[in-house]
C-alpha positions in Angstrom: 96.3 99.1 97.0 94.9 98.8 100.5 97.3 100.2 103.3 95.3 98.5 106.0 97.5 97.1 108.6 98.4 97.3 112.4 99.4 101.0 112.2 96.3 102.2 110.3 94.0 100.1 112.6 95.8 101.4 115.8 95.6 105.0 114.9 92.4 104.9 113.0 94.0 106.5 109.9 93.7 105.9 106.1 97.4 105.9 105.2 100.2 104.6 107.5 102.0 108.0 107.8 102.8 110.2 110.8 103.9 113.7 110.3 107.1 114.5 112.2 106.8 116.5 115.4 109.3 119.3 114.4 109.6 122.1 116.9 108.4 125.4 115.6 107.1 123.8 112.5 104.5 121.2 113.6 101.6 123.4 114.6 97.7 123.0 114.6 97.5 124.1 110.9 99.9 121.4 109.7 98.8 118.6 111.9 95.1 119.2 110.9 96.0 119.1 107.2 97.8 115.9 107.6 95.1 114.3 109.5 92.3 115.5 107.2 94.4 114.0 104.3 94.3 110.5 106.0 97.6 110.5 107.9 98.3 111.4 111.5 99.2 115.1 111.9 101.2 115.9 115.0 101.8 119.0 117.1 105.2 119.5 118.5 105.2 120.6 122.2 108.9 121.1 122.3 109.6 123.9 124.7 106.3 125.7 124.0 104.9 127.7 126.8 101.8 125.8 128.3 99.4 128.7 127.5 100.3 128.5 123.7 100.3 124.7 123.7 96.8 124.7 125.3 95.8 127.1 122.4 97.3 124.8 119.8 95.5 121.8 121.1 92.2 123.7 121.2 92.7 125.1 117.7 93.4 121.5 116.1 90.1 120.3 117.4 88.3 123.1 115.4 90.2 122.2 112.1 89.9 118.4 112.2 87.7 115.6 113.5 90.2 113.0 112.9 92.9 111.6 115.1 95.9 113.8 115.7 99.0 113.5 117.9 101.2 115.5 120.2 105.0 115.1 120.3 106.5 115.6 123.7 110.2 116.1 124.0 111.2 114.6 127.4 114.3 116.7 127.9 112.2 119.9 127.6 111.8 122.1 130.8 108.0 122.1 130.0 107.5 118.4 129.7 105.3 118.1 132.7 103.0 120.8 131.5 102.8 119.0 128.1 101.8 115.8 129.8 99.2 117.6 131.9 97.7 119.2 128.7 97.8 115.9 126.8 95.7 114.4 129.6 93.3 117.4 130.0 92.6 117.5 126.1 92.5 113.7 125.8 95.0 113.7 123.0 94.5 110.5 121.0 98.2 109.8 120.2 101.4 110.9 121.8 104.9 110.4 120.4 108.0 110.9 122.6 111.6 111.8 122.1 114.9 112.5 123.8 114.4 110.4 127.0 112.6 107.7 128.7 108.8 107.7 128.2 108.0 106.0 131.4 106.1 108.9 133.1 104.2 109.5 129.9 103.1 105.9 129.5 102.2 105.8 133.4 100.1 108.9 133.1 98.5 108.6 129.6 98.1 105.0 128.8 95.4 104.4 131.4 93.4 107.1 129.8 93.4 105.3 126.4 96.2 107.4 124.8 98.3 105.7 122.3 102.0 106.2 123.1 104.7 105.7 120.4 108.2 106.6 121.4 110.7 107.6 118.8 113.8 105.4 119.3 117.2 105.3 117.6 118.4 101.8 118.9 117.4 98.2 119.4 118.0 98.6 123.0 115.7 101.6 123.3 113.1 99.8 121.3 113.1 96.7 123.6 112.9 99.0 126.7 110.0 100.9 125.6 108.2 97.8 124.5 108.5 96.4 128.0 107.3 99.7 129.4 104.0 99.3 127.4 104.6 101.4 124.2 101.9 100.7 121.6 104.5 101.1 118.7 107.8 102.7 118.0 109.3 105.1 115.5 112.7 103.8 114.4 114.4 107.0 113.3 117.7 106.7 111.5 120.4 109.5 111.5 119.3 110.8 107.9 116.5 112.7 109.8 116.8 116.2 110.6 117.0 117.7 114.1 118.2 115.6 117.0 119.6 112.2 115.6 121.1 109.0 116.7 123.9 106.9 115.2 122.3 104.3 112.9 121.0 104.8 109.5 117.4 104.0 108.7 118.6 101.1 106.4 120.3 99.1 109.3 118.1 100.4 112.2 114.7 99.6 110.9 115.1 95.8 110.2 116.8 95.2 113.5 114.0 96.9 115.5 111.5 95.0 113.5 113.3 91.7 114.4 113.6 92.7 118.1 110.0 93.7 119.1 106.6 92.5 118.6 104.9 96.0 118.5 104.5 97.7 115.1 107.4 99.6 113.8 107.3 103.0 112.0 110.3 103.9 109.7 111.7 107.4 109.8 114.7 109.3 108.6 115.3 110.2 104.9 111.9 109.4 103.6 110.6 112.1 101.3 109.0 110.3 98.2 107.3 107.0 97.3 110.6 105.2 97.0 111.4 106.1 100.6 107.9 104.8 101.6 108.4 101.6 99.7 111.8 101.0 101.2 110.5 101.5 104.7 107.9 98.7 104.1 110.5 96.5 102.5 112.7 96.9 105.6 109.7 95.5 107.6 108.0 98.7 108.9 104.3 99.1 108.9 104.3 102.8 108.7 106.6 105.7 108.0 107.2 109.1 109.6 107.9 112.0 107.4 109.2 115.5 108.5 111.3 117.5 106.0 108.8 116.9 103.0 105.9 118.4 105.1 108.0 121.5 105.9 107.4 122.3 102.2 103.7 121.8 102.3 101.4 124.8 101.7 99.9 124.4 105.2 103.3 124.6 107.1 103.3 128.1 108.6 107.1 128.5 108.5 109.0 131.4 106.9 109.4 131.3 103.2 113.2 131.5 103.6 113.1 128.2 105.5 111.2 126.4 102.8 113.4 128.0 100.2 116.6 126.7 101.9 115.2 123.2 101.7 114.2 123.6 98.1 117.7 124.6 97.2 119.4 121.8 99.3 121.6 119.4 97.5 122.9 116.0 98.4 125.7 117.4 100.4 124.0 120.4 101.9 123.6 118.7 105.3 125.9 118.8 108.3 125.8 117.5 111.9 126.6 119.8 114.7 127.0 119.4 118.4 128.5 116.0 118.5 130.7 116.9 121.4 127.6 117.9 123.6 126.1 114.4 123.2 123.2 115.7 121.3 124.0 115.9 117.6 121.7 117.9 115.4 121.3 117.6 111.6 120.7 120.7 109.7 121.7 122.7 106.5 125.0 124.2 106.2 125.1 128.0 106.8 127.1 130.6 108.8 125.8 129.1 112.0 127.1 125.7 111.4 130.5 127.1 110.4 130.6 128.8 113.7 129.9 125.4 115.4 132.8 124.0 113.4 135.0 126.6 115.0 133.7 125.6 118.4 134.9 122.0 117.6 138.3 123.1 116.6 139.1 124.8 119.9 137.4 122.1 122.0 134.8 124.5 123.3 132.8 123.8 126.4 129.3 122.3 126.3 128.0 125.6 127.7 129.4 127.5 124.6 127.6 125.2 122.3 124.4 125.6 124.1 124.8 129.4 124.2 125.4 129.4 120.4 122.5 127.2 119.7 119.9 128.8 122.0 117.0 130.3 120.0 118.5 129.5 116.6 115.8 127.2 115.4 113.1 129.8 116.1 115.3 132.4 114.3 115.2 130.2 111.2 111.7 128.9 111.2 109.7 132.0 112.5 112.0 134.9 111.7 113.5 133.5 108.4 117.1 133.9 109.3 118.5 131.0 107.4 122.2 132.2 107.6 122.5 132.4 111.5 119.4 130.3 112.4 119.4 126.6 112.7 117.8 125.2 109.5 117.0 121.8 110.9 116.3 119.4 107.8 117.0 115.7 107.0 119.3 114.6 104.2 115.9 114.1 102.3 115.9 117.8 101.7 117.6 117.2 98.4 114.7 115.3 97.3 112.2 118.1 98.0 111.6 120.2 94.9 108.2 121.8 95.3 105.5 123.1 97.7 102.3 121.2 97.7 99.2 120.7 99.8 99.8 118.1 102.4 97.0 116.1 101.0 98.8 115.9 97.6 102.1 115.1 99.2 100.5 112.0 101.0 98.6 111.0 97.8 101.8 111.1 95.8 103.9 109.2 98.4 101.5 106.3 98.5 100.5 106.3 94.9 104.2 106.1 93.9 105.0 103.6 96.5 102.0 101.5 95.3 103.3 101.6 91.8 106.7 100.4 93.0 105.2 97.4 94.6 103.2 96.7 91.5 106.3 96.7 89.4 108.2 94.4 91.8 105.3 91.9 91.8 105.2 91.9 88.0 108.9 91.4 87.9 108.8 88.6 90.3 106.0 87.0 88.2 108.2 87.3 85.1 111.1 85.8 86.9 109.0 82.8 87.8 108.0 82.4 84.1 
């Protein structure tokens, strides 16, 4: 089955899949592995110090000759440095999140950089299209990390109907069924995060991977609703402490103090009890650790099989 469409042509990739820009997870090693496998690997700038991000952008060039991306979190205090480095390194693709991508589009689009904002509503999709976005990632609340309010099932088709630019589905996609569902909803690509955490190339602590492998259907919780920036992660002692803050109507400052540095604690140090184990609801679908290339092959092979069976079913119905 050919996956040639507007996303593969836009990004010059073989499979219409983007690897999520997960803070402390999405580094040069993972990005290069996904890009080499025919997808679009992405490095997460997040709050990374500029010298370290510069090193990562240099490193990825030594590991792949294929297109790769950089995710820029617009609410980060290092956002300006990340944009500067994207310009300096001529990063082919930039995805954005957590804010308006206006300054990214103004700075990088004239240089030929493809800019793809991650959005969580139809209004956001329309706005970034007017600003000049090349495509959008419509991310449902099933995703890990910072989330919106709508599910992937209802968000994606509404965004597809609202904009002319290509739409990439994200949130809850971890197997071929999810890929097929994204395309059935009208998307022309998918973004996958949690599944790639359990890839061989992901340089995260093994405790973090094990936590995802052990996850079940109700292992996820959402924390920080009162701050206006809800985060989906796996249940542990930290999320119980966030619950206690909810019960006593704690201040936003208390939430921020409790959460500061906790993602790094989980991803790098392996503290999956008091660290923030950000993962999507799809964690329950992840049962093994595979090379990124094998993950991509399986995702699209299984999706192609689903489409083939659907086509045969339709033909049988006509008979």
